[in-house]
TIBA-600282 format. One line per field, with one value per residue (C-alpha): residue in three letters; y, x, z. Coordinates in nm, 2 decimals. Each point is the difference from the previous one (the first is absolute). Layout:
<atoms>
code	Ala | ...
y	Y | ...
x	X | ...
z	Z | ...
</atoms>
This chain:
<atoms>
code	Met | Ala | Cys | Gly | Phe | Leu | Val | Leu | Asp | Lys | Pro | Ala | Gly | Leu | Ser | Ser | His | Ala | Cys | Val | Gly | Arg | Val | Arg | Arg | Ala | Tyr | Gly | Leu | Lys | Arg | Val | Gly | His | Gly | Gly | Thr | Leu | Asp | Pro | Ala | Val | Thr | Gly | Val | Leu | Pro | Ile | Ala | Leu | Gly | Pro | Ala | Thr | Arg | Leu | Leu | Pro | Tyr | Leu | Glu | Gly | Asp | Lys | Thr | Tyr | Arg | Gly | Val | Ile | Gln | Leu | Gly | Ile | Arg | Thr | Ser | Ser | Asp | Asp | Leu | Glu | Gly | Glu | Val | Leu | Asp | Arg | Ser | Ala | Val | Pro | Ala | Leu | Gly | Glu | Gly | Glu | Leu | Asp | Ala | Ala | Leu | Ala | Ala | Phe | Arg | Gly | Ala | Phe | Lys | Gln | Val | Pro | Pro | Gln | Val | Ser | Ala | Val | His | Val | Asp | Gly | Glu | Arg | Ala | Tyr | Ala | Arg | Val | Arg | Arg | Gly | Glu | Thr | Leu | Glu | Leu | Ala | Ala | Arg | Ala | Val | Thr | Ile | His | Arg | Leu | Glu | Leu | Leu | Asp | Trp | Asp | Ala | Ser | Ser | Gly | Ser | Leu | Glu | Leu | Glu | Val | Ala | Cys | Thr | Ala | Gly | Thr | Tyr | Ile | Arg | Ser | Leu | Ala | Arg | Asp | Leu | Gly | Glu | Ala | Leu | Gly | Cys | Gly | Gly | Ser | Leu | Ala | Arg | Leu | Arg | Arg | Thr | Gly | Ala | Leu | Gly | Phe | Gly | Leu | Asp | Arg | Ala | Val | Ala | Leu | Glu | Glu | Leu | Asp | Gln | Ala | Pro | Pro | Pro | Ala | Leu | Ile | Asp | Pro | Leu | Ala | Ala | Leu | Ala | His | Leu | Lys | Gln | Gln | Arg | Leu | Asp | Pro | Asp | Gln | Glu | Leu | Gly | Trp | Arg | Cys | Gly | Arg | Leu | Leu | Glu | Ala | Ser | Pro | Glu | Leu | Gly | Thr | Gly | Leu | Gln | Thr | Gly | Gln | Ala | Val | Val | Val | Val | Gly | Ala | Asp | Gly | Ser | Leu | Ala | Gly | Met | Ala | Arg | Ala | Val | Glu | Gly | Gly | Leu | Leu | Gln | Pro | Lys | Leu | Val | Phe | Asn | Ala | Ala
y	0.31 | -0.04 | -0.09 | -0.03 | 0.16 | 0.17 | 0.10 | 0.28 | 0.08 | 0.38 | 0.23 | 0.29 | 0.33 | -0.13 | 0.02 | -0.33 | 0.18 | 0.04 | -0.36 | -0.09 | 0.21 | -0.20 | -0.31 | 0.13 | 0.09 | -0.31 | -0.24 | 0.24 | -0.02 | 0.27 | -0.25 | 0.02 | 0.09 | -0.07 | -0.14 | 0.26 | 0.30 | 0.08 | 0.35 | 0.10 | -0.02 | -0.35 | -0.29 | -0.38 | -0.24 | 0.19 | -0.29 | 0.13 | -0.16 | -0.02 | -0.02 | -0.22 | -0.07 | 0.37 | -0.12 | -0.28 | 0.28 | -0.03 | -0.36 | 0.01 | -0.06 | 0.36 | -0.01 | 0.15 | -0.05 | 0.29 | 0.06 | 0.36 | 0.28 | 0.23 | 0.29 | 0.12 | 0.36 | 0.16 | 0.12 | 0.09 | 0.07 | -0.28 | -0.28 | -0.07 | 0.16 | 0.15 | 0.24 | 0.35 | -0.05 | 0.13 | -0.12 | -0.09 | -0.19 | -0.22 | -0.35 | -0.18 | -0.26 | -0.31 | -0.38 | -0.25 | -0.16 | 0.34 | 0.07 | -0.33 | 0.07 | 0.30 | -0.19 | -0.22 | 0.25 | -0.01 | -0.36 | -0.15 | 0.22 | 0.33 | 0.38 | 0.20 | 0.33 | 0.06 | 0.26 | 0.31 | -0.06 | -0.29 | -0.11 | -0.01 | 0.16 | 0.28 | 0.13 | -0.14 | 0.14 | -0.16 | 0.11 | 0.07 | 0.25 | 0.17 | 0.03 | 0.16 | 0.26 | 0.07 | -0.18 | -0.19 | -0.27 | -0.23 | -0.32 | -0.30 | -0.29 | -0.33 | -0.37 | -0.17 | -0.32 | -0.04 | -0.39 | 0.02 | 0.29 | -0.11 | 0.24 | -0.11 | 0.28 | 0.26 | 0.30 | 0.20 | 0.23 | 0.14 | -0.09 | -0.23 | -0.34 | -0.26 | -0.20 | -0.26 | 0.05 | -0.25 | 0.18 | 0.03 | 0.24 | 0.35 | 0.00 | 0.30 | -0.08 | 0.40 | 0.04 | -0.28 | 0.16 | 0.33 | -0.17 | -0.21 | 0.35 | 0.13 | -0.30 | 0.06 | 0.37 | 0.11 | -0.02 | -0.22 | 0.00 | -0.27 | 0.00 | -0.27 | -0.26 | -0.32 | -0.21 | -0.38 | -0.15 | 0.12 | -0.19 | -0.32 | 0.07 | 0.07 | 0.10 | -0.33 | 0.06 | 0.37 | 0.11 | 0.34 | 0.29 | -0.04 | -0.33 | 0.14 | 0.15 | -0.36 | -0.17 | -0.19 | 0.14 | -0.21 | -0.26 | 0.03 | -0.20 | -0.21 | 0.14 | -0.38 | 0.02 | 0.35 | -0.16 | -0.32 | 0.13 | -0.06 | -0.31 | -0.11 | -0.20 | -0.14 | 0.00 | -0.31 | 0.05 | 0.02 | 0.28 | 0.25 | 0.12 | 0.08 | 0.17 | 0.23 | 0.09 | 0.12 | -0.31 | -0.12 | -0.29 | -0.30 | -0.04 | -0.31 | -0.23 | 0.07 | 0.35 | 0.00 | -0.11 | 0.32 | 0.23 | 0.34 | 0.23 | 0.27 | -0.18 | 0.05 | -0.30 | -0.01 | -0.19 | -0.18 | -0.12 | -0.35 | 0.07 | 0.15 | 0.35 | 0.25 | 0.06 | 0.26 | 0.05 | -0.10 | 0.06 | -0.24 | 0.03 | -0.20 | -0.34 | -0.12 | 0.24 | 0.20 | 0.34 | 0.11 | 0.37 | 0.01 | -0.19 | -0.02 | -0.07 | 0.07 | -0.11
x	-2.92 | -0.35 | 0.00 | -0.33 | -0.28 | -0.32 | -0.31 | -0.19 | -0.34 | 0.08 | -0.30 | -0.10 | 0.16 | 0.33 | 0.31 | 0.21 | 0.31 | -0.20 | -0.08 | 0.35 | 0.06 | -0.25 | 0.13 | 0.34 | -0.13 | -0.20 | 0.29 | 0.26 | 0.20 | 0.15 | 0.04 | -0.36 | -0.12 | -0.31 | -0.02 | -0.25 | -0.11 | -0.40 | -0.11 | -0.17 | -0.36 | 0.06 | -0.07 | 0.12 | 0.31 | 0.34 | 0.26 | 0.29 | 0.32 | 0.20 | 0.35 | 0.21 | -0.32 | 0.04 | 0.27 | -0.30 | -0.25 | 0.15 | -0.03 | -0.39 | -0.28 | -0.07 | -0.37 | -0.27 | -0.35 | -0.27 | -0.39 | -0.08 | -0.27 | 0.03 | -0.24 | -0.06 | -0.11 | 0.31 | 0.31 | 0.30 | 0.33 | 0.12 | -0.25 | -0.18 | -0.23 | 0.25 | 0.12 | -0.12 | -0.34 | 0.13 | -0.33 | -0.32 | -0.22 | -0.33 | 0.08 | -0.14 | -0.27 | 0.19 | -0.08 | 0.23 | 0.08 | 0.12 | 0.22 | 0.15 | 0.08 | 0.17 | 0.20 | 0.17 | 0.18 | 0.23 | 0.00 | 0.37 | 0.32 | -0.01 | 0.16 | -0.13 | 0.11 | 0.02 | -0.27 | 0.16 | 0.00 | 0.19 | 0.38 | 0.15 | 0.33 | 0.05 | 0.33 | 0.10 | -0.31 | -0.33 | -0.31 | -0.20 | 0.25 | 0.01 | -0.38 | -0.04 | 0.22 | -0.24 | 0.18 | -0.18 | 0.24 | -0.02 | 0.07 | 0.12 | -0.24 | 0.14 | -0.08 | -0.25 | -0.24 | -0.35 | -0.04 | -0.35 | -0.23 | -0.36 | -0.31 | -0.16 | -0.29 | -0.15 | -0.19 | -0.15 | -0.20 | 0.35 | 0.21 | 0.25 | 0.12 | 0.19 | 0.29 | 0.22 | 0.38 | 0.29 | 0.30 | 0.39 | 0.19 | -0.02 | -0.35 | -0.19 | -0.37 | -0.05 | 0.16 | -0.24 | -0.30 | 0.11 | 0.07 | -0.35 | -0.18 | 0.20 | -0.12 | -0.37 | 0.02 | -0.10 | 0.31 | 0.07 | 0.15 | 0.06 | -0.25 | 0.12 | 0.25 | 0.12 | 0.32 | -0.12 | 0.35 | 0.39 | 0.31 | -0.16 | -0.21 | -0.34 | -0.28 | 0.00 | 0.32 | -0.06 | -0.01 | -0.18 | 0.23 | -0.14 | 0.14 | 0.34 | -0.07 | -0.04 | 0.26 | 0.16 | -0.07 | -0.10 | 0.21 | 0.18 | -0.01 | 0.30 | 0.23 | 0.00 | -0.39 | 0.00 | 0.28 | -0.20 | -0.06 | 0.39 | 0.19 | 0.21 | 0.33 | 0.10 | 0.37 | 0.18 | 0.19 | 0.32 | -0.11 | -0.10 | 0.36 | 0.03 | -0.32 | 0.06 | 0.33 | -0.20 | 0.12 | -0.18 | -0.21 | -0.09 | -0.37 | -0.20 | -0.07 | -0.36 | 0.04 | 0.21 | -0.31 | -0.16 | 0.24 | 0.03 | 0.30 | -0.04 | -0.30 | -0.01 | 0.04 | -0.07 | 0.27 | -0.09 | 0.27 | 0.04 | -0.24 | -0.24 | 0.01 | 0.05 | 0.35 | -0.06 | -0.04 | 0.17 | -0.01 | 0.04 | 0.29 | 0.14 | 0.15 | -0.27 | 0.13 | -0.16 | 0.16 | -0.05 | -0.19 | -0.12 | 0.17 | -0.11 | 0.23 | 0.30 | 0.36
z	2.08 | -0.12 | -0.38 | -0.19 | -0.15 | 0.13 | -0.20 | 0.11 | -0.08 | -0.07 | 0.12 | -0.19 | 0.12 | 0.09 | -0.25 | -0.06 | 0.20 | 0.29 | 0.01 | -0.01 | 0.26 | 0.26 | -0.13 | 0.12 | 0.34 | 0.03 | -0.07 | 0.11 | -0.30 | -0.22 | -0.31 | -0.10 | -0.39 | -0.21 | -0.34 | -0.20 | 0.11 | 0.06 | 0.00 | 0.30 | -0.10 | -0.13 | 0.21 | 0.04 | -0.06 | 0.10 | 0.02 | 0.26 | 0.00 | 0.37 | 0.04 | -0.24 | -0.20 | -0.14 | -0.25 | -0.13 | -0.15 | -0.33 | -0.01 | 0.08 | -0.25 | -0.18 | -0.11 | 0.19 | 0.04 | 0.07 | 0.06 | -0.07 | -0.11 | -0.28 | -0.03 | -0.33 | -0.11 | 0.22 | -0.09 | 0.27 | 0.06 | 0.14 | -0.16 | 0.30 | 0.21 | 0.24 | -0.25 | -0.14 | -0.24 | -0.34 | -0.20 | 0.01 | -0.27 | -0.06 | 0.03 | -0.35 | 0.01 | 0.03 | 0.03 | 0.18 | -0.33 | -0.15 | 0.33 | -0.05 | -0.36 | 0.12 | 0.26 | -0.23 | -0.11 | 0.27 | 0.06 | -0.07 | -0.09 | -0.08 | 0.06 | 0.32 | 0.08 | 0.37 | 0.21 | 0.05 | 0.36 | 0.06 | 0.12 | -0.34 | 0.00 | -0.25 | 0.00 | 0.32 | 0.18 | 0.07 | -0.23 | 0.26 | 0.14 | -0.30 | -0.06 | 0.34 | -0.13 | -0.25 | -0.29 | -0.29 | -0.08 | -0.32 | 0.14 | -0.24 | -0.05 | 0.13 | -0.08 | 0.25 | -0.04 | 0.13 | 0.02 | 0.13 | -0.03 | 0.11 | 0.04 | 0.33 | 0.00 | -0.17 | 0.12 | -0.30 | 0.24 | 0.18 | -0.31 | 0.26 | -0.10 | 0.21 | -0.15 | 0.10 | -0.16 | 0.01 | -0.13 | 0.00 | 0.21 | -0.07 | -0.14 | 0.11 | 0.03 | 0.03 | -0.36 | -0.08 | 0.12 | -0.14 | -0.35 | 0.02 | 0.04 | -0.29 | -0.25 | 0.15 | -0.12 | 0.37 | 0.24 | 0.26 | 0.36 | 0.24 | 0.30 | 0.23 | -0.01 | 0.20 | -0.05 | 0.02 | -0.10 | -0.01 | -0.03 | 0.03 | 0.29 | 0.07 | 0.24 | 0.14 | 0.16 | 0.11 | 0.34 | 0.11 | 0.12 | 0.37 | 0.01 | 0.05 | 0.30 | 0.16 | 0.19 | -0.15 | -0.36 | -0.30 | -0.09 | -0.31 | -0.34 | -0.04 | -0.28 | -0.16 | 0.00 | -0.22 | -0.24 | -0.06 | -0.38 | -0.08 | -0.02 | 0.29 | 0.01 | 0.38 | 0.11 | 0.08 | 0.33 | -0.20 | -0.25 | 0.30 | 0.06 | -0.36 | -0.03 | 0.28 | -0.14 | -0.33 | -0.23 | -0.29 | 0.05 | -0.22 | -0.06 | 0.09 | -0.26 | 0.06 | 0.00 | -0.33 | -0.19 | -0.18 | 0.21 | -0.18 | 0.01 | 0.23 | 0.18 | 0.38 | 0.20 | 0.39 | 0.19 | 0.30 | 0.28 | 0.09 | 0.32 | -0.20 | 0.06 | -0.30 | -0.07 | -0.28 | -0.38 | -0.28 | -0.39 | -0.27 | -0.21 | -0.31 | 0.07 | 0.24 | 0.32 | 0.24 | 0.03 | 0.38 | -0.01 | 0.35 | 0.31 | 0.36 | 0.26 | -0.25 | 0.11
</atoms>
């Protein structure tokens, strides 16, 4: 069975779910999942796991990077230009220095309220479904971190600015546009967004959707390459049966140095193939969490 990752450069106008459907048909697999939903209007990096690799998605790097354009002077129901316009205001005269000073408040860790039209669960239902029925929701603020927030361009004549953002998973760039507009007193909405990196993959690994129509379809990224940010332990031949039976594994001396309880570790078979994932526990041991070819 195919097992690996595919990185799509998602085009605008297509949902993440529809992209997964295209991948299923191209590779003839049912077991396909994506890492990190992109709104239909958003383009860029959409990592997709195929076969057993779907179980590895929680172990990939969580941070994401974006390039986006914010339009000041407009507030909408969805915090982007796809939504209903609620208000228009004059954009104050701003220089790049003043804009950068306003952006400083959004660098680092802070609490962010998701957009009304979002996939956040409210009483067991997606927020966007309730909003479409006419409800106005009070969504709880969530902890997010923006590691890097750079002003790339400012067009004072149109009131639009281009940003590059590196952030933790769960950060909404639409909320950033809304909150920046509020801080400047004129409102703001996301005009355009492209994800340039997610789960450790960048646009340099991405393939166009049209490439799925080729025969054969694009080669998959090896799971071990996707997990290269984690520590590894290779099994000796006499350890493999115990591992496949789910027994605790003694961490190697090299791995044990600096290993923290709860830390994820990649376990590699004697033949160099991925054997599964383990979690470090007390006593210098590794507890199997995910075992491929379990006995």
